[in-house]
N, C-alpha and C positions, 0 to 999 in steps of 0.2 A: 559789743562786737568790735574787734580790733581790725583796722584796715591794714593790708599788707603794705609796708613801706618799701621804697626802692631798694633798701639794703637787705630785705628779707629774701633769701634764696627761694626760688620756686620749689615745690615738692618734686622730687625726682619722678619721672614718668615710669610707670610700670611697663616693662617690655611686653610686647604682644605675646599672647599665649602660643606655645609651639604647636606645630602640627604633629599629631601622633599617628603611628602605625603606617606611615608611607615608607618607601624604600630608603629615603635619606635617614629617617628615624631608625630603621632597622640596622643601618650601618653603624650609627653611633647614637644610641638613645640617651646617653648620659647628660648632655646639656638640657634636653627636654625634662628629664627627671629632676635636675637641679632646679629648674624653674618651678616645677610642680611642688617640690619640697618647700620652697620659699613662699610661693604665692597661693597654692591650692593643694595642701598636703593630703587631703581626702577629696578627690575630684571625681565628679560624675562624668563619664565619657561614653561615647557611642563607639563600640568596637567594630572592626571590619565586618563581623557577622550581622551587624544590626542590633545586637543585644546591648543594652545599657548596663553599666556596672560602675561601682565605686572603685577608684584606684587609690591605694594607700601607699604613700611614698616615704614617710619619715620612719626612722628606726623604732622609736618608742611606740608609735601607733601600730607599726607592723608587728612588733613582738607581741603587743597586746592582742591584736586581731588574730594572730596565729594560734593563740591559746584560749580565745574567748569561746566558751561553750554555747553562746547565743548565736554563733555563726556555724551553721551546719554544713557538712560535706554532702548531704543527701540532696540530689537535684529535685526531689519531690517538693522541697520547700521553695523552689523558684516560683515567683509570682506570675511570670509570663505564661502565655498559652502553651499547651503541650508541645506544639510544633517547634517552639523556640528552645525547648529543653535539649533537643538534639544538637544544639549549637554550643553547648557548654561542657562537653566532655570529649572523649576520644571518638573520632568518626567511626560509626558502625558498631560501637559497643552495645548500644541499646538493642538493635536488631539481632545482634549475635548473642543476646542474653548473657552479657558479661558485666552487668552493672554492679553485682554484689562483691566488689573488691574494696581494698583498704582506702582508696581515694574517694569513694562514694558513700561511705557509711559512717555512722556515729556510734558511741557507746550505747548499749553494752555489746552490740554485735562487733564493733570495731575492736573492742578489748579482747573478745574471745578469738577472733581471727588473727589478730596481731600476735597474741600469745602462742598460737599454733605454729607460726612461721618464724618467730623471733630467734629461736635456737639455731636456725640455719645461718644466721648472720652474726653470731657472737664473735668477738675478737679471736677466740680460740679456734673456732671453725674456719674463719677466714684465714687465720695464720696457717692452718693446715693446707690451705689452697694456694699459698704463696708460690711454691715451686711450680705448680701448673700454670699460674699466671705468667711467671717468668719464661716458662717454656713456650707458651703461646706468643708472647711478645717477641722472643728471639726468632721464632719460626716466621712470623710476619715480616720482620726486618730482613731475614734471610731471603725472602721472596722478592725484595726490590733493591737490596743494597748494591748489586752488581750493575744496576742500570745507571746509577749516578743521579737519578731523579725519581720522584714519586709524587702521588697525590696522597698526602698524609691522612686525609679524611677517609677516602674510599679504600685505600690499601692498608691502613693501620688503625686509626682511631675508631672506625666503624666496626671492622670484623673482630677486634680484640674483645670488647665487652659482649658481643653476640655469642662468640664461642665460649667465653667464660660462664655466662649465665646459663647457656644451654647445658653445659656440663654440670653446673650446680643443680639444675632442675632434673637432670637425668635424661636429656634428649640424646638418643643414639647418635654417634658421630656421622653415620651415613645419612642422617636426616638434617644435620645442622646447616648445610648449605641452603636447604629449602627455607629454614628460618631466616637465614641471611637475606634471601631474596624478599621474603615477606616483610621483614623489618625495613629493608631498603625502601620499599614502596611506602611504608607507614611514615617515614620521616621526610618524604619529599614535600609535604604540605602544598599540594597543588601543582607540583612540578611533573607529576606523572599523569597517566590517563584518568579521565573523569571516573570517579567511583572506585579508583584503584585502592585507596586506603581502606574503605569499607570491605572490599573483596578480600584484601589481605588479612584484615581482622577476622573475617568469617572463616577463611582457610586455617588460620592459626587456632581459632576456637575449635574447629572440627578436629584438627590434628591433636590438640591437647586432650580433648575428650576421649579420643581413641587411645592415646598413650596412657591415660589414667586407667582405662579398662584393661589394657595389656599388663600394666604394672601390678595390678591387683594379684595376679598369679605369679609374679616374679619381682618381689620387692628388693630394692637395692639400697645403697648408701647415698641417697640423693634426696633433693627437696620434695619432689612429687611423691616419692615413697613415704617420706615423713608425713606429708599431708594425708595420704591414704591411711597410714597407721593411726594418726590422730583421729580420723573419722571412725576407724574400726574400734577405737578404744573409748567410744562414747562421748567424744567432744562435739558431736552433732555438726560435723562439717559435711554439708550436702555435696553431691557431685557437681552441681552448678557452682557452688562456692569454691570447691577445689579447682575447677577449671578456670573460674574468674581470677582466683588467687594466682595460679600459675601464669595466666596471661599478664596480669598487671606487674608481677615480679619481672617478667621478661621485658615488657614494654618500658616500665619505669627504670629497669636495671641496665638498659643499654643506651638509650638516647642521652641520658644525663652524662654518662661516662664518655660517649663520643664527643660531646661538647666540652667536657672538662679537659680532655686531651687536646682537642683542636684549638679551643680558646686559650688554653694554657701555653701551647707552643707559640701561637700568634702573639700573646702578650710578651713572651720572652723575646721574640723577634723585635717587637716594638720597644723593648727596654733592654738594650744590649749590655748595659752595665750590670743589671741584675742577673742576666743570663751568665755573664762571665763569672760573677761571684758564685753562682750555683755550680757551674762547671768546675771551678777550682775546688769547691767543697767536695764534689763527687770524686774528683781525681785524687783527693787526699783521703778518700775512704770514709768521709763523714756523712752522716744522715740527718743531722739536726736541721740544716737549712732546707733540705728537701721536704722534711715533715712540716715545718712552718710555712715553707713556700707553697705547698699544695693548698693549705688553708688560705693563704693570701691570694692565690690565683682564683680560688672559689669566690672570695670576697670581691676582687677587683673586676673580674669579667666572667662571672660564673655561668654554668650551663643552664640554670633555671632562672629565667628573667622574671616571671610572675609565678607565685604559688598557685596551685590548682584551686578550682572554684570553691567559694563558700557562699552560703545563702543565709540571710538574717531570718531567724525563726520568730523574732518579735522586734518591735521598734527599739533602737539603741542609738547612742551617741558615740561617734568615733572621730577623734581628732577635731572636735567642735562641730561636726556635721551630723545632722539627724538622718539616720538610715532607717528606711521603712521595712517592715516585715516583708519578706519575699525578695528583697533587693539582692542582687549578686554583689559580692565583694571580692576584689582581686588584690592581694598583697604584692606590691612590686618589690621583690627581693633585691633586684639590681639597684633600685633607688635607695632602699633602706641601707644597703651595705656600702653606700658612698655618702652617708649622712655625716656632715662635719660635726654635728652635735654628738656623735658617738665615736667617730674614728678621726684621729689626727691625720691631716693631709690625705683625705680619702681618695683623691684622684691620682695619688702617687703609688706605684707598685713597690712594695717593700717586703721582700721575701723573708726578712727576719722579723717581721711584725709579730710581737708576742701577745699584745692585748687585742685579740681578734675573735670575739664572739660573733662571727658573721651568721647570717641567716640562710646561707646558701643551701643548707639541707633542711630548712624549716625550723620549727620550734614547737614545743608542746607534744601532745599525744600523737600528732601526725609527723613527727620528726622522721626523716628518711630512714627506713629500716635497713636499706642497703648501703648506708654511708661507709661502714668499714670496708666493704668490698670495693666501692668506688674509689676510696682513698688508696687502697692497695693497688688497684689498676692504674690510677693516675700517677702514683709515685713510681711504680715499676716502668710504665711507659716512658715518662719523661727522663728518668735516670738512664734507662737503657738507650734511648735515642741519643742523648747528649754524650754518652760515653762511647757508643759505637760509631756515631756519625758526628764527630766534634765540630766540623765546619758546616753543618747543616744551615742552609739559608733559604729565604723566600725566593722563589723562582720568577715571580711577577711583581710589578709595583704594588704596594699595599692598596692603592686606590682601585686596583682591578679585582680585588677580592669581593665576593658577593656573600651576603648573609641570608640564611633561609628565612622566608616569611613564616609567620606563625605567631601565636599569642604567648604560649607558656615558655617554650624553650628558646634559647639563644645559641646559634651555632653557625659555622661557616658551611657553605655548599661544597667548596673544595679548598684545599690548602697545598698548592703546588710548591715543591721544594727541590733543591738540588744540593749535591754534596760530592766530595771526592770519593771515588770508589775505593773501599778499603783493600789493602793488599791481602791476598789469600795466603 
């Protein structure tokens, strides 16, 4: 055994483990994730709900976990008592009988249901929707541009995807404001009245069930009509499955895009040089930087912080850690997408980044079905804002911004901005 000589430098001290899931963490989780990637890449943590889960933070491990068939999406595989299962999904979905959707099932049911709805989100179908997304975007900006100020979350980033997904589903326009109210309650994450999320989920489920009944007699060119046609042509889509599918497409289809737009604008505010490059590119009529830029904004500070729940169906080893059967596993997309082992200068926003296989929309069979629509909405929203309101700026100090609490999503509560009122 060798004694340490005076010339031998002491081993560097490992910094203390960071505190997770408090308000300081919500504001900027990236330093904590950097610590986890280096010192505890697969880390067992107690979540705010009291549920214990493994957090996967390195890119290679995350990509493996997202495609690992031993990790089930079905909450029935959760080893904890039944009462804890309600803490691992969307509040109220169990009581509202909305569990049979794409985020909670595995093959072969997942394969069957995904096939039924995938045609609604093909690049061609989304491209046909482009003029309507532009129309909705311009209408929302028309509503506040003469004020010289706005809250971009509540007046723009939130209503745009709500109205867009409602139209794709076939929700009549006279009912879309109800959806906006219900969706607003669902993303408050504790900021509204107690039980408000579950009540909104139940109201939405009741409405969607009634809408499916009505549309059976009057099919249109919309997603709910497509689901009914698929059921009627022998693909065995039950009414409960059709309702749950419509619900999750609405729920997953709006909050991610709210945060993509909000976080994206915020990132451009914090990186004025990159914003200037993008505005110059748009002014020149170019689209290449906008297209790579949306992908970079998804990587840099994306809308989905943690992938939705997975549960080990049998013992497995992940990132050197033994995971027991029944253990919940949460892949931290925000940490994986800033892994220096995969991305050069990961903490730098580079809108022209070309090598950018980020995990912002997942990976494997659960890759986000609505990614083409979200990209379209994100590109349209950012380009139109920057062209119509070129001197758009943050109206409060950055430190005054507050991020919503919650486990899966990452987004701002508000985004106050000001700008010069355009000449009419």
